[in-house]
N, C-alpha and C positions, 0 to 999 in steps of 0.2 A: 743381610744388606743387599742392595741392588747392584747391578753390574757397573753403574757409574761410580759408585763408592769403591767397588772392587778395583776398578782401573786406577782410581785416585790412590788407593792404598798401595797397589802394585808399583805405581810410579814414584812412591816415596813420600806421600803426604799422609799424615796420621789422622786427619779429622774425618769423622763420619757424622753427617748432619741428621737431624731428626727425620727429615724428608727422605733420607736414603734408607731408612730402616724398613724392612719387610715384616719384622716382628720385634717388638720391644721386649727387653729383659724384664722378667717378673722378679726383681730383686732390688734391694736398696743400693745406694751408691757404693762403688768399689770397683773390683775387677771382674770382667765377664769374658767368656770365650765366644769368639765370633765365627760365624759361618757364612759362606758365600750363598748366593741365590739358589744354588743347587745343593746346598747342605754340606759343602766341603769345609772342614775346619781350616781357618786361615790365620788364626792368631788370638792374642789376648789384648783386651783394651780396658781403659778406664771408662766407667759407666756413670753418666750424670743424668738422672731421670728428668730433671726440670730444665736442662740446658738445650739450647738450639744445637750446640755441638754435643750430640748425645754420646758419641764414642771417641776416645782418643787412643789410637793404637799404641801398645806398649812393646809387644814382642811378637815376632812372626812364628814363633814356636807355639802351636795351639796347646801344647802340654805344659808350657812354662808355669811354674808356681810363683805367683807374685807375693813373695813373703819377705821377711827381713833380710835374708841372704841375697835375694834378687836385688833389693834396693841398695844394699851395701855394695854389690858389684857395680851396678849402674852408676851410682853417685861416685864411687871410688874411681871409675874410669874418667868421669868428668873432672874430678879433683886433680888427677894426675896430668890431665891435659893443660892444667893451669900452672905447672911447675915453673915455666919460664917467666910467666907474668909475675909470680911471687918474688922474683929477683929485682923487680923495678918498682913494685907497689905493694903496700900492705892492705889496700882496699881494692877488691876486684870481684867479679862474678865467678862463683863456683859452679852453678848449674843454670843454664840458659834455656829452661823449658824444653820445648820440642827439639831444639837444636842439639840437646844432649840426651835425647831419648827419654826425657822425663817430662811429658806434656803437662803444662799448667803449673809447673814447679819452678820457682825462682829461689836461688840461694846466693846471697852476697856475703863476702867476708870483709869485716872491718877490724883489722888487727886480730885480737884474740877473741872476737865475737862474730857471730853469724846472724844474719837477718834473713828470714824465709818468708815467702808468700805462697800460700796454697790456694790456687785460683779456680779450682773446680771442685765439685762435690766428690768426684772420683778420687782426686789426689788427696783431699781432706781425709778420706777414709784411712789413708796410710800415714797419717801424721806421726804416730808413734814410731813406726818402722823407719821413717825418714829422719826423725830426730835421733833415734838410736844410732843410725848409720853415721850421721854427722858427728856425734859425740865420739864414736870409735875412730873415725877417720881424721878428725880435726882436733879433737879434745878442746873445744872452745870453752872460754870462761862463762859464756852465756849464749843462749839462742833466743832471739826475739821474733815473734810472728807479726809481720805488718799486714794483717788481713783486713785492712780498712779500705780496700779498693772497690769501686762500684760493681765490677764484673761479678763479684761474689753474690750480690743480690740476685742476679739473673740465675745463679746456681742454686738459689734457695738457702744460702749460707749467711750467717751473721757476719757483720763487719766489725772486727775487733782488733786491738793491739794488745798483745800479752806476751810475757816472758814464758817460754816453754822449758827453759833449762838455765840454771844459774842466775847470774845478775848481769844486766845490760845497762850501762850508764846512759844518761841523756845525751852526752857528747863523747865522741871517741876521736882522739887525734890519730890521723893516718898520714901516709906519705906516698907520693907518686913522683917518680923521676926527680927526686931531690926537693920537691915542694911539699910542705906540710899544710894540712888543713883539718878543720874540725867537722866531722860528720855528725848528723843528727838522726840517729836511727829511730827514735820514737815518733818524731813529728816532722822530719825533713821530707823533701820531695823524694819520690820513689821509695827506696829503702833507707834513705839517709843522705844520699849524694848522687850526683850524675856520674856514675862510673863508666858509662858508655862513650864518653868523649875523651877518655884519658890520652889516647894516642894523638887525637886531633889537637888537644891542648899542648902536647909536647911539640907537635909540628909548628903550631902558631908561635911557640916560644923560640924556635930556631930562627925565625925570620923577623922577630920583633926588634924594632929599633925606633929611635926618635920619639915622636909623639904618638901615643897609642890610645885607642878607644875600644873598650869592651862593652858592647851593647847586650842587654838582657843578661847581666852579669850574675844575678842570683847571689851565691855565696863567694863570688870572685874567683872561681876556679881558673878561668882563662886569664883573668887579670894577673893572677899570681905568676903564671908562666910568662906573660908578656913583660912583667916588671923586671925580670932578670936581664932583658936585653934593651928595654926602652929607657929613654930619659925620664918620661912621665907617662902615667896611665890614668885614664878616666874610666872608672867602673860605673856603669849606668844601669839602673834598675828602677822599676816603679814601686818596689816594696822597700820601705824603710827598714823593717826587721831583717830582711834578707841582706841589706847593705851593712847592718850592724854586725852580722856574722862575717861578712866579707872583710870588714874593718878588723875584726878579731883575727881573721886568718892572715891578713897583711902583717899585723903586729907579731903574730906567731913566727913569721919568717923574717922579721926585721926589715920589711920593705917600707921605706918612707916616701916612695915616689908614686904612690897610688892615691888619687883623689876619688871621692865617692859622690855621685850625682843621683838624686832621687827624682826621676822624671819619666814620662812616657817616651819610649824610644822613637816613635814616629814624630812626635812633637820636637824632640831634641834634634833629630837628624834634619828636619826641615829648617829649624832655626839655625843650626850650624852651617847648613848650605847657604842660607840667606846671608849669613854673616861672613861668608868667604873663608870659613875655617878649613884647615888642611891637616890630615893625619898621615903619618908614615905607616902605621899599622892599624887595621880595623878588623874587629871580630864581630860577626853577626850570628848568634846562636839563639834564635827565638824559640819559644814554646811551640808545640804543634798547632799550626794554624788550621790544618785540615784534619779534624778529629773524626769526620765521617766522609764518605765518598761524595755526599751531596754538598758538603761545604768546600769542595776542592776549587771551584771557580773563584769564590771570594778569597780563599787562601792564596791562590796564585797571584791575585792582585796585591795582597799584602806582602807576599814574598818579593814580588817585583819592585814594589815601592821602596822597601827598606834596602834592597840591594842596589837599586838605581841611585839612591841617595848616598849609600856607602861608597859606591864607585866614584861619585862626584867629589866626595870628600878626600879621596886619596891624593897625597902629594906625588909628584913624578917619581916613579920607581917604587912607590909604596905597595904594600901587600894587603889584600883583603882575604881573610878566611871566612867563609860563609857556610852555613849548614842548615839542614832541615831534618827534624825528627818525625815528620808526618809520614806514616806508612803509606797513606793514599796518594802521596806525591811521589811518583816513580823517579828513578834516576834520569830517565829520558826527559820527563817534564821539567825536572829540576834544572838540567843543563839548558833546555830550551828557554826556560824563564831567564836564566843568566845571560844567554845570548841576546834575548830581547832587551833586557835591562842594559847590557853593554852597548847595544846599538843606539838606544835612546840617550845614553850618557854622553856620547860624543868622545869617549875615551878609547884608547887602544889598550885592551886588556888581554894579557897572555894567561892561558890556563897552565899553571905550574904543577898542579896535582889534583887528582880526584881521590876522595877518601870515603871510607865507610866506618864500620864498627871495629873495635879492638878484638884481638883474638879470643878474649874470654867471653865475647858476645858473638859467637859464630853465626854466620848467615848461611843456612842450608839452601842450596840451589833449588831443590824440589819443594821447599817449604818457604815461600816468599814472606810469610808472616814473621819469620825469625829475623828479618832484616828491615830496618826502618830508617836508620841514619844514613844520610848521604851528605858529603861535604866537598868543597872545592877551594883550592888556594889560587888566587888570581893576583897578578902583578900589573900595575899601571905602567905602560911603557912611555907615556907622554905626560 
């Protein structure tokens, strides 16, 4: 690989792009040994022949054997780092790809079951070793592969959903911070639920009071936490089936103070503002508006609009928790957008907290792609 890639790898980033290669490996997908431009061995990487990200560095030891024992050690280290999380939740991430030294591998735990995603041709080569390690370390009742994500097409891989071990039910009841909900591992978003907002949901629950609004509610995960402190909660989503799951989750917890509204969030917020509605607690957790760098300008307009309207709906002293899961929207741009929205709202808004991802979704400073969630808790002082 060229010197640019060497510097990137030395600085702690594991990706080597096709354009960085001086010589391509003459082998199928799997693990290959990597040399510097001068022929010096520098490590071992996952090799994906059809991918723009040709190499994903695994080990700085050029003599490392990437076998079953290696995967057992690497995944075991990641699992042990989650021991504290397991005391407050039965659903959490076990392996967060590059952040845990397992590039393009996602492993999520849902009670006695594990859902994996093998996102590159290189990692797919080691499916058996990874499954064997998980069975030995976790002893799950079942392991499901949610390999239905678009990125696998770019890797030359099939998009499938299949059980790799044991049995995995269509729904799994899980718990986080005292709240129960049903995950959908076979067909739900991501691997079955949005595990990456767990700590932010708990934070929103601590300030919830009065009349609460949860926009982009999906299966009601934020609404469930809001319901413990609020008098009433409106869970808003454009998907009727998603709200049916949210309703089931509310019943599972015995919450009778959640109403469900099927509507477009932008339309709902505009109508609520026009009607002079006020809420003591508002949550804005939209899907990623900026899925590409080119879509960022339009995404910023969307983020600003919903936050501006959310700010205007706050009762005096009310709290707004707002988040973005768009990787292409940096923290700096996110906070700048909030400042612009606050200025236009005419409200005095205090920044009470800035948040990111939970500890089972670590963001590595030298690998910005491992971090994508940014959040803010604001309070209206007037």
